[in-house]
LOVEX-673727 format. One record per residue: residue in one letter; x, y, z of N, C-alpha, C, O in turn. Coordinates in pm, whole numbers, padded with zeros to 5 digits, always signed. Layout:
aXYZXYZXYZXYZ ...
***
This chain:
m-06196-04675+03883-06104-04676+03771-06004-04562+03792-06040-04449+03824 s-05883-04595+03772-05779-04493+03789-05716-04462+03653-05709-04546+03564 c-05674-04341+03642-05614-04296+03516-05479-04233+03544-05466-04144+03628 i-05385-04278+03477-05250-04225+03494-05214-04144+03370-05216-04194+03258 i-05181-04022+03393-05140-03935+03283-04990-03914+03292-04937-03869+03393 v-04925-03946+03186-04779-03932+03181-04744-03818+03087-04787-03817+02972 f-04666-03724+03136-04621-03612+03054-04478-03637+03006-04388-03664+03085 f-04461-03627+02879-04327-03641+02823-04277-03501+02782-04346-03424+02716 s-04158-03474+02823-04098-03345+02784-03988-03372+02682-03915-03470+02691 c-03979-03285+02589-03878-03301+02484-03791-03176+02479-03838-03067+02447 n-03666-03194+02511-03572-03081+02505-03498-03083+02372-03431-03180+02337 r-03513-02977+02304-03438-02968+02178-03288-02959+02208-03244-02883+02294 s-03214-03036+02136-03069-03031+02155-03020-02893+02115-03056-02840+02010 k-02938-02837+02199-02888-02703+02175-02785-02705+02062-02697-02791+02058 v-02797-02610+01973-02704-02598+01864-02588-02509+01909-02609-02393+01947 r-02468-02563+01903-02352-02486+01948-02316-02380+01845-02302-02409+01726 q-02303-02260+01892-02263-02152+01803-02111-02155+01785-02034-02162+01881 i-02072-02150+01661-01929-02152+01630-01873-02011+01640-01921-01921+01572 p-01774-01991+01724-01716-01857+01737-01657-01809+01604-01600-01888+01529 i-01672-01681+01577-01622-01624+01452-01473-01649+01437-01424-01672+01327 i-01400-01644+01548-01254-01658+01542-01211-01795+01489-01101-01810+01437 d-01300-01896+01504-01267-02031+01456-01249-02035+01304-01177-02119+01252 f-01316-01943+01234-01307-01941+01089-01172-01884+01042-01137-01897+00925 f-01099-01822+01133-00972-01760+01098-00854-01826+01168-00741-01776+01162 k-00879-01937+01235-00772-02006+01306-00677-02074+01207-00716-02115+01098 t-00553-02085+01249-00455-02157+01170-00490-02306+01172-00510-02362+01280 p-00498-02371+01056-00533-02514+01055-00430-02598+01128-00312-02562+01134 e-00473-02709+01185-00382-02796+01259-00275-02854+01168-00160-02868+01210 r-00310-02887+01045-00214-02935+00946-00260-02889+00809-00380-02884+00781 s-00166-02856+00724-00201-02809+00589-00082-02826+00496+00029-02854+00540 f-00106-02810+00366-00004-02815+00262+00079-02945+00269+00201-02942+00287 y+00010-03056+00254+00076-03187+00257+00157-03210+00129+00117-03172+00020 r+00274-03274+00147+00357-03314+00034+00415-03453+00063+00454-03481+00177 i+00421-03539-00037+00482-03671-00021+00621-03667-00083+00638-03615-00193 s+00719-03722-00014+00856-03722-00063+00866-03808-00189+00790-03904-00204 p+00957-03775-00280+00969-03851-00405+00995-04000-00386+00954-04081-00469 d+01062-04038-00275+01087-04181-00252+00970-04249-00183+00974-04370-00159 g+00866-04173-00150+00746-04231-00089+00761-04271+00056+00677-04345+00108 k+00867-04225+00123+00891-04265+00262+00836-04167+00365+00817-04203+00481 y+00812-04043+00323+00770-03941+00418+00654-03858+00361+00635-03847+00240 v+00578-03802+00454+00480-03701+00418+00513-03578+00502+00535-03588+00622 s+00517-03464+00437+00546-03339+00507+00420-03253+00510+00329-03272+00430 y+00417-03159+00603+00302-03069+00616+00341-02950+00702+00441-02954+00774 l+00260-02846+00695+00277-02730+00782+00188-02747+00903+00074-02791+00893 k+00245-02712+01019+00175-02728+01145+00218-02615+01238+00335-02577+01239 p+00124-02559+01317+00160-02447+01403+00259-02486+01514+00247-02591+01576 f+00356-02398+01535+00450-02406+01647+00473-02264+01694+00522-02180+01619 k+00438-02237+01818+00445-02101+01873+00369-02001+01783+00415-01890+01757 d+00253-02046+01738+00163-01964+01656+00216-01932+01516+00163-01844+01449 k+00319-02003+01472+00372-01984+01338+00373-02118+01265+00395-02222+01326 q+00349-02113+01135+00346-02235+01056+00489-02286+01033+00573-02215+00977 n+00515-02408+01077+00645-02471+01059+00628-02604+00989+00517-02658+00982 i+00738-02658+00938+00733-02784+00864+00759-02902+00957+00850-02899+01039 f+00677-03004+00942+00694-03131+01010+00694-03240+00904+00632-03225+00799 i+00764-03349+00931+00756-03465+00843+00720-03588+00925+00755-03599+01043 q+00651-03679+00863+00609-03803+00929+00654-03922+00846+00634-03925+00725 s+00715-04018+00912+00757-04139+00844+00634-04224+00812+00552-04249+00899 l+00623-04267+00689+00510-04351+00651+00531-04496+00692+00440-04578+00683 a+00653-04529+00737+00681-04666+00781+00635-04689+00924+00571-04790+00954 d+00669-04595+01015+00634-04615+01155+00547-04504+01213+00508-04511+01330 g+00514-04401+01133+00426-04295+01180+00491-04191+01269+00423-04102+01320 k+00622-04200+01289+00690-04105+01377+00698-03967+01312+00728-03954+01193 e+00671-03865+01392+00673-03727+01345+00803-03659+01385+00856-03680+01495 r+00853-03577+01293+00977-03504+01320+00956-03357+01286+00902-03325+01180 m+00998-03267+01375+00989-03125+01348+01110-03080+01267+01224-03101+01307 v+01084-03019+01152+01191-02974+01064+01236-02833+01099+01356-02806+01106 t+01140-02744+01123+01172-02605+01156+01109-02565+01287+01009-02623+01329 q+01167-02464+01351+01115-02414+01479+01114-02261+01479+01156-02198+01576 f+01066-02203+01371+01064-02058+01361+00953-01998+01447+00840-02049+01447 e+00984-01892+01519+00886-01824+01603+00856-01684+01552+00766-01617+01603 d+00931-01638+01449+00910-01503+01399+00818-01498+01278+00720-01424+01279 y+00847-01577+01174+00767-01578+01054+00737-01720+01010+00820-01810+01026 s+00619-01739+00956+00577-01873+00913+00649-01916+00785+00702-01833+00711 i+00648-02047+00762+00698-02103+00637+00591-02084+00530+00472-02103+00557 r+00632-02047+00411+00538-02030+00302+00483-02166+00256+00548-02269+00269 g+00362-02162+00203+00298-02287+00161+00350-02344+00030+00308-02452-00011 d+00441-02272-00038+00491-02322-00166+00622-02399-00153+00700-02406-00248 y+00646-02458-00036+00766-02540-00017+00754-02668-00101+00645-02702-00145 f+00866-02738-00123+00861-02858-00208+00977-02951-00176+01075-02912-00113 w+00964-03075-00222+01070-03176-00211+01153-03174-00339+01100-03150-00447 t+01282-03199-00326+01365-03224-00443+01379-03375-00459+01339-03451-00371 y+01436-03417-00571+01447-03561-00596+01562-03627-00520+01582-03748-00530 n+01638-03548-00444+01743-03607-00359+01705-03598-00211+01791-03593-00123 n+01572-03596-00186+01518-03593-00051+01561-03471+00030+01593-03481+00149 q+01563-03358-00036+01582-03231+00031+01448-03158+00033+01373-03163-00064 l+01418-03091+00143+01301-03005+00150+01348-02862+00131+01436-02814+00203 v+01291-02795+00034+01326-02655+00009+01207-02568+00048+01095-02590+00003 f+01233-02469+00132+01124-02385+00182+01172-02242+00199+01292-02215+00204 s+01076-02149+00208+01109-02007+00215+01033-01938+00327+00927-01984+00372 q+01090-01825+00370+01029-01737+00469+01028-01595+00414+01128-01547+00362 d+00914-01529+00425+00907-01387+00392+00927-01308+00521+00844-01313+00611 l+01038-01235+00530+01071-01157+00649+01016-01016+00631+01080-00930+00570 i+00897-00995+00683+00825-00870+00657+00899-00749+00713+00901-00643+00649 a+00958-00762+00829+01024-00648+00894+01137-00591+00810+01159-00470+00808 t+01209-00678+00740+01322-00634+00658+01291-00638+00509+01378-00612+00426 d+01164-00672+00475+01121-00681+00336+01218-00768+00255+01267-00728+00150 s+01243-00888+00307+01337-00979+00243+01283-01121+00244+01181-01149+00307 v+01352-01209+00175+01311-01348+00169+01433-01437+00186+01542-01405+00138 k+01414-01548+00256+01521-01646+00273+01471-01781+00227+01358-01821+00255 m+01557-01852+00154+01525-01987+00109+01619-02085+00176+01741-02064+00181 y+01562-02193+00229+01638-02293+00303+01627-02429+00235+01537-02454+00155 a+01721-02517+00270+01714-02657+00229+01735-02743+00352+01825-02717+00433 f+01652-02844+00367+01661-02937+00480+01695-03075+00428+01627-03127+00339 d+01800-03135+00483+01843-03269+00443+01784-03371+00540+01815-03369+00659 v+01701-03460+00489+01636-03560+00575+01739-03653+00638+01724-03692+00754 a+01842-03687+00564+01942-03783+00614+02020-03726+00732+02045-03798+00829 t+02059-03598+00725+02140-03538+00832+02056-03462+00934+02105-03424+01040 n+01929-03438+00900+01838-03365+00988+01886-03221+01012+01868-03165+01120 k+01948-03162+00909+02001-03027+00921+01946-02936+00812+01923-02979+00699 s+01926-02809+00849+01881-02708+00754+01992-02608+00728+02080-02589+00812 r+01988-02546+00613+02086-02443+00580+02022-02341+00487+01931-02374+00411 i+02070-02218+00494+02022-02112+00405+02091-02127+00270+02213-02138+00263 i+02013-02128+00163+02073-02138+00029+02056-02009-00050+02129-01986-00146 l+01958-01925-00012+01940-01796-00078+01890-01694+00025+01814-01728+00115 s+01933-01570+00009+01886-01462+00095+01882-01335+00011+01986-01287-00033 f+01762-01282-00010+01744-01165-00094+01664-01059-00020+01586-01089+00069 g+01685-00934-00058+01604-00825-00008+01507-00778-00113+01546-00753-00227 n+01379-00767-00076+01275-00717-00165+01275-00788-00300+01272-00724-00405 v+01277-00920-00296+01281-01002-00417+01180-01116-00403+01159-01168-00293 r+01119-01154-00511+01027-01268-00513+01096-01388-00579+01173-01373-00674 i+01065-01506-00526+01125-01630-00577+01015-01733-00600+00919-01740-00522 g+01027-01811-00705+00931-01918-00731+00997-02035-00802+01095-02017-00873 l+00942-02153-00784+00994-02273-00850+00940-02282-00992+00822-02259-01016 v+01029-02314-01085+00989-02337-01224+00989-02486-01255+00896-02537-01317 n+01096-02557-01211+01105-02699-01245+01209-02769-01157+01300-02706-01103 r+01194-02899-01144+01292-02989-01083+01288-03118-01164+01183-03152-01218 n+01399-03189-01173+01397-03312-01251+01490-03417-01191+01583-03385-01117 r+01462-03542-01224+01535-03655-01167+01678-03666-01220+01766-03718-01152 q+01700-03616-01341+01833-03629-01402+01938-03549-01325+02054-03591-01319 q+01900-03436-01267+01989-03353-01187+01920-03321-01055+01870-03210-01037 p+01918-03416-00963+01840-03398-00839+01889-03285-00750+01812-03234-00669 d+02016-03244-00762+02067-03135-00681+02032-02998-00737+02045-02897-00668 i+01988-02995-00863+01962-02868-00930+01812-02844-00945+01738-02932-00989 i+01769-02725-00907+01630-02684-00931+01633-02558-01019+01729-02481-01017 t+01527-02540-01095+01514-02422-01180+01416-02327-01112+01302-02363-01085 i+01463-02205-01084+01378-02108-01015+01366-01981-01097+01442-01957-01190 k+01267-01899-01060+01253-01767-01121+01261-01663-01009+01211-01685-00899 t+01324-01550-01038+01335-01442-00941+01343-01309-01013+01394-01301-01125 n+01294-01205-00949+01298-01071-01007+01411-00988-00945+01397-00867-00931 e+01520-01052-00910+01633-00983-00848+01692-00878-00943+01722-00767-00901 r+01709-00913-01070+01771-00821-01167+01678-00708-01204+01718-00592-01212 d+01550-00744-01227+01452-00646-01271+01324-00668-01190+01258-00770-01208 p+01287-00573-01101+01168-00592-01018+01040-00618-01097+00947-00679-01045 g+01036-00573-01223+00915-00589-01303+00908-00718-01382+00805-00747-01442 n+01016-00797-01383+01019-00920-01463+01097-01029-01391+01191-01002-01317 f+01058-01152-01416+01129-01267-01360+01231-01318-01462+01203-01324-01582 d+01349-01354-01413+01447-01427-01490+01455-01569-01436+01407-01596-01326 v+01513-01659-01513+01522-01799-01474+01666-01836-01441+01759-01800-01514 y+01684-01908-01330+01817-01947-01285+01819-02095-01249+01715-02155-01222 r+01939-02153-01251+01960-02289-01203+02028-02278-01066+02133-02215-01052 l+01967-02340-00964+02017-02330-00827+02055-02467-00775+01975-02561-00781 n+02178-02479-00724+02222-02602-00659+02180-02596-00514+02229-02511-00439 v+02090-02686-00472+02036-02679-00336+02135-02727-00231+02113-02706-00112 k+02242-02790-00272+02344-02835-00176+02453-02730-00154+02501-02713-00042 t+02491-02660-00261+02599-02562-00251+02548-02418-00246+02620-02329-00201 g+02425-02394-00291+02372-02259-00298+02417-02182-00421+02384-02065-00436 e+02492-02247-00510+02540-02180-00631+02423-02157-00728+02347-02249-00757 m+02411-02033-00776+02302-01998-00866+02360-01946-00997+02443-01856-00997 k+02314-02004-01109+02363-01964-01240+02247-01915-01326+02137-01972-01323 t+02272-01810-01402+02172-01757-01492+02140-01859-01602+02231-01916-01662 y+02012-01880-01626+01969-01974-01730+01901-01899-01845+01940-01914-01960 l+01799-01819-01814+01730-01742-01916+01699-01603-01863+01633-01588-01760 l+01745-01501-01934+01712-01364-01899+01585-01323-01972+01569-01352-02091 n+01497-01256-01902+01368-01218-01957+01381-01089-02039+01424-00987-01985 p+01346-01092-02166+01351-00969-02246+01246-00867-02205+01247-00753-02252 g+01154-00908-02118+01054-00815-02068+00911-00854-02096+00818-00787-02049 n+00890-00961-02174+00753-00999-02210+00718-01144-02178+00606-01188-02204 i+00813-01219-02122+00788-01361-02094+00717-01374-01959+00761-01318-01858 t+00606-01449-01958+00526-01464-01837+00529-01605-01778+00496-01624-01661 e+00569-01705-01860+00568-01843-01811+00665-01928-01892+00687-01904-02011 w+00723-02030-01825+00818-02120-01889+00774-02264-01868+00711-02296-01767 f+00808-02353-01965+00771-02493-01958+00892-02578-01993+00953-02561-02098 a+00926-02671-01902+01043-02757-01922+01001-02894-01975+00890-02941-01949 d+01092-02957-02050+01065-03092-02098+01104-03193-01990+01137-03154-01878 a+01099-03321-02023+01126-03427-01924+01268-03423-01871+01295-03474-01763 d+01360-03362-01946+01500-03352-01904+01530-03221-01831+01645-03193-01800 g+01427-03142-01805+01447-03018-01732+01487-02900-01816+01516-02793-01763 r+01489-02916-01948+01527-02807-02037+01404-02724-02073+01303-02779-02118 i+01412-02594-02052+01299-02508-02088+01300-02489-02239+01394-02434-02296 r+01192-02535-02303+01185-02527-02449+01053-02467-02498+01026-02464-02617 l+00973-02420-02403+00847-02358-02438+00827-02237-02346+00850-02245-02225 e+00784-02125-02406+00760-02003-02329+00625-01943-02368+00573-01966-02477 r+00571-01864-02275+00451-01787-02307+00484-01640-02288+00532-01600-02182 a+00459-01559-02391+00489-01417-02387+00359-01338-02401+00261-01386-02457 s+00361-01213-02350+00243-01128-02359+00286-00984-02384+00385-00936-02328 d+00209-00916-02468+00232-00773-02489+00130-00688-02415+00119-00568-02438 g+00056-00752-02325-00047-00684-02249-00185-00703-02306-00285-00681-02238 v-00192-00745-02433-00321-00770-02499-00324-00911-02556-00410-00992-02519 n-00231-00940-02644-00223-01072-02706-00108-01153-02648-00015-01098-02590 e-00116-01284-02666-00013-01374-02617+00052-01449-02733-00009-01470-02837 t+00177-01489-02710+00250-01569-02809+00313-01688-02740+00374-01674-02634 i+00298-01806-02799+00365-01927-02750+00489-01947-02835+00481-01950-02958 l+00605-01961-02770+00732-01977-02842+00795-02111-02808+00778-02163-02698 f+00868-02167-02904+00930-02299-02888+01072-02297-02942+01103-02226-03037 r+01159-02378-02879+01292-02402-02934+01320-02552-02928+01289-02617-02828 p+01378-02609-03034+01401-02754-03037+01510-02798-02940+01510-02914-02898 d+01602-02708-02904+01708-02741-02809+01756-02613-02742+01719-02503-02781 e+01842-02631-02640+01886-02514-02563+01979-02423-02640+01994-02306-02604 d+02042-02472-02744+02134-02388-02822+02065-02322-02942+02130-02260-03026 k+01932-02336-02948+01854-02274-03055+01768-02161-02997+01731-02165-02880 p+01738-02061-03081+01653-01950-03033+01506-01990-03027+01463-02082-03097 f+01429-01921-02943+01285-01942-02937+01218-01877-03058+01254-01766-03097 k+01122-01947-03115+01047-01894-03228+00896-01908-03201+00853-02008-03143 p+00818-01808-03243+00673-01813-03219+00606-01925-03299+00637-01945-03417 i+00514-01996-03234+00440-02104-03303+00289-02085-03294+00215-02137-03377 i+00242-02009-03192+00099-01990-03173+00075-01846-03127+00148-01794-03043 e-00028-01783-03184-00068-01649-03143-00206-01657-03079-00300-01710-03139 n-00218-01604-02957-00346-01598-02888-00402-01456-02898-00328-01358-02886 n-00533-01446-02920-00599-01316-02923-00731-01323-02848-00754-01417-02772 f-00818-01225-02869-00944-01224-02794-01039-01335-02838-01137-01364-02768 k-01011-01399-02951-01096-01508-02999-01039-01645-02962-01110-01731-02910 n-00911-01664-02989-00848-01794-02970-00755-01793-02849-00689-01692-02821 a-00749-01905-02778-00661-01917-02663-00604-02058-02655-00677-02156-02661 v-00472-02066-02641-00403-02193-02618-00320-02176-02493-00234-02088-02486 r-00343-02260-02393-00273-02252-02266-00191-02379-02245-00246-02483-02207 p-00060-02372-02268+00024-02491-02249+00019-02544-02107+00004-02467-02011 i+00032-02676-02093+00034-02740-01962+00172-02801-01936+00239-02766-01839 a+00213-02893-02022+00343-02960-02004+00372-03044-02127+00281-03078-02204 f+00498-03078-02146+00537-03168-02255+00486-03309-02224+00479-03350-02108 t+00452-03381-02329+00399-03517-02312+00509-03621-02293+00482-03732-02246 g+00633-03587-02330+00742-03685-02325+00757-03761-02455+00847-03844-02468 i+00670-03734-02551+00675-03797-02683+00704-03691-02788+00630-03593-02800 k+00812-03710-02863+00855-03613-02965+00859-03474-02903+00911-03456-02793 n+00803-03376-02973+00796-03240-02921+00651-03199-02896+00614-03083-02914 y+00570-03296-02854+00430-03269-02829+00412-03214-02686+00489-03245-02595 f+00308-03132-02670+00276-03083-02536+00124-03080-02517+00048-03062-02613 y+00082-03096-02391-00058-03085-02356-00095-02937-02346-00012-02853-02310 a-00221-02908-02377-00267-02769-02366-00419-02766-02356-00487-02861-02394 l-00469-02657-02304-00612-02628-02312-00629-02533-02429-00556-02434-02440 s-00725-02563-02517-00740-02483-02639-00887-02472-02679-00965-02566-02664 n-00921-02353-02730-01054-02336-02788-01046-02305-02938-01143-02257-02997 v-00930-02333-02999-00911-02309-03142-01003-02401-03222-01004-02522-03202 n-01080-02342-03313-01175-02415-03398-01285-02485-03318-01342-02585-03363 r-01316-02432-03201-01426-02484-03118-01472-02371-03027-01401-02272-03010 d-01589-02386-02968-01640-02279-02882-01621-02309-02734-01664-02231-02649 k-01556-02420-02700-01528-02455-02562-01382-02498-02548-01322-02554-02640 m-01326-02470-02430-01189-02512-02402-01183-02664-02393-01264-02726-02324 a-01086-02725-02465-01070-02870-02464-00926-02905-02429-00836-02823-02445 l-00906-03026-02381-00772-03075-02354-00719-03137-02483-00778-03230-02537 v-00607-03084-02532-00555-03129-02661-00406-03159-02652-00341-03132-02551 e-00355-03216-02760-00211-03241-02774-00164-03165-02897-00222-03176-03004 i-00056-03086-02879-00008-02998-02986+00137-03032-03020+00217-03062-02932 n+00169-03027-03147+00305-03046-03193+00376-02910-03185+00340-02816-03256 a+00476-02901-03098+00544-02774-03075+00626-02729-03196+00662-02611-03206 e+00656-02819-03286+00737-02783-03402+00663-02691-03499+00724-02607-03566 d+00532-02707-03506+00454-02621-03596+00333-02556-03529+00265-02475-03591 g+00308-02591-03402+00196-02531-03331+00060-02586-03366-00042-02530-03326 k+00057-02696-03442-00070-02752-03485-00119-02861-03389-00040-02935-03330 e-00249-02868-03377-00311-02967-03288-00302-03106-03350-00342-03126-03465 e-00250-03201-03272-00239-03339-03318-00367-03418-03291-00412-03496-03375 r-00423-03397-03174-00546-03470-03140-00616-03404-03022-00554-03332-02943 t-00746-03430-03012-00824-03386-02897-00828-03500-02796-00873-03610-02828 i-00781-03474-02676-00778-03579-02573-00913-03586-02503-00966-03695-02481 f-00967-03470-02467-01098-03470-02401-01164-03335-02420-01099-03230-02414 s-01294-03338-02444-01371-03215-02456-01512-03239-02404-01559-03352-02398 c-01577-03131-02367-01716-03137-02321-01795-03033-02399-01760-02915-02399 s-01900-03077-02465-01976-02987-02551-02054-02883-02471-02098-02783-02527 k-02070-02905-02342-02152-02817-02258-02071-02720-02172-02127-02628-02114 a-01938-02741-02164-01859-02657-02073-01712-02656-02112-01664-02746-02181 d-01642-02553-02065-01497-02544-02083-01426-02637-01987-01467-02650-01871 i-01321-02703-02032-01233-02775-01941-01154-02668-01866-01086-02586-01927 t-01161-02670-01734-01101-02562-01655-00990-02608-01562-00907-02527-01519 s-00986-02736-01529-00884-02783-01435-00828-02917-01482-00889-02985-01564 f-00712-02952-01428-00647-03076-01468-00543-03113-01363-00507-03031-01279 e-00496-03235-01369-00386-03281-01284-00285-03353-01372-00317-03451-01439 y-00162-03301-01372-00057-03356-01456+00043-03433-01372+00091-03382-01270 s+00076-03556-01414+00175-03639-01344+00310-03621-01411+00328-03659-01527 k+00407-03562-01338+00541-03544-01394+00613-03677-01412+00694-03692-01503 n+00583-03774-01325+00648-03904-01335+00602-03981-01460+00681-04046-01527 k+00473-03973-01488+00417-04048-01600+00403-03965-01727+00372-04018-01834 h+00425-03833-01716+00413-03741-01830+00275-03751-01894+00262-03761-02016 r+00173-03748-01811+00039-03755-01867-00061-03685-01776-00034-03662-01658 i-00175-03651-01832-00283-03589-01757-00360-03699-01685-00405-03795-01747 e-00373-03684-01553-00443-03785-01473-00595-03765-01477-00670-03862-01485 f-00639-03641-01470-00783-03616-01478-00806-03470-01518-00716-03386-01510 t-00927-03442-01561-00968-03306-01595-01097-03273-01523-01165-03362-01471 g-01130-03145-01519-01254-03104-01452-01318-02987-01525-01250-02913-01597 w-01447-02969-01506-01518-02859-01569-01641-02827-01485-01687-02910-01406 d-01693-02706-01503-01814-02662-01434-01925-02649-01538-01917-02567-01630 r-02025-02730-01521-02137-02727-01613-02260-02673-01542-02299-02723-01437 i-02320-02570-01600-02441-02510-01543-02560-02559-01625-02571-02532-01744 n-02649-02631-01558-02767-02682-01626-02871-02573-01640-02898-02498-01546 a-02928-02564-01757-03032-02464-01780-03159-02505-01706-03190-02623-01695 a-03231-02407-01655-03353-02435-01577-03461-02489-01670-03572-02518-01625 
***
């Protein structure tokens, strides 16, 4: 009688160690944006180790390089205007300055529309009624406060819209691009202010303190109502609708008895909240 003994060996698959540097690498693509006409998707992509803008046609998938900067990357807060212009900025660290550009998809050309030294710039609003005009905020006049301006992205002309008295921290525009809601702070308490039209003064409608908080989101497009997160007369933040004329809550849109509503997605085209989110911690 013969006996055959067969030995089987089992090699554990080796686990590849991920180099630490991989966690700090520039992503291959990031900060995606879809053009208002739905024909293009834009994103940031490395070129010569700097983040530059590329766009891809959604019809045929062809990619086009918009910028070719080798000195400083494009900031991630770039955006599309409603006339198919891409507006983007560069922070020039060596000169402590910022440049804002506009790229025209039709002509495939970029141009500088703003150039400031030691100034911060941010988008406040854009609207379909005036596609060439965007509303921006900048601290050019006062380093400690932002003022609001109207900027023509085709001509570069910038006009003063709202000067900050020193306590305004946020602005909210209606569907027509008119800023009619503001949030002010004295360092401790907050005040929500409203004006029925651009030729009227802002007046306080809501006072926030250490107990109550109302955080405006956007106008609903109906009357003078606006969406907000609020914990007034409740112990959790809820998504509500408020009448800006008197600051009173019209209705509760969504609330969770176990957690604060902490996030949301607002559609400017539809003037409505698409979804909300919250973090609920279950007790053990």
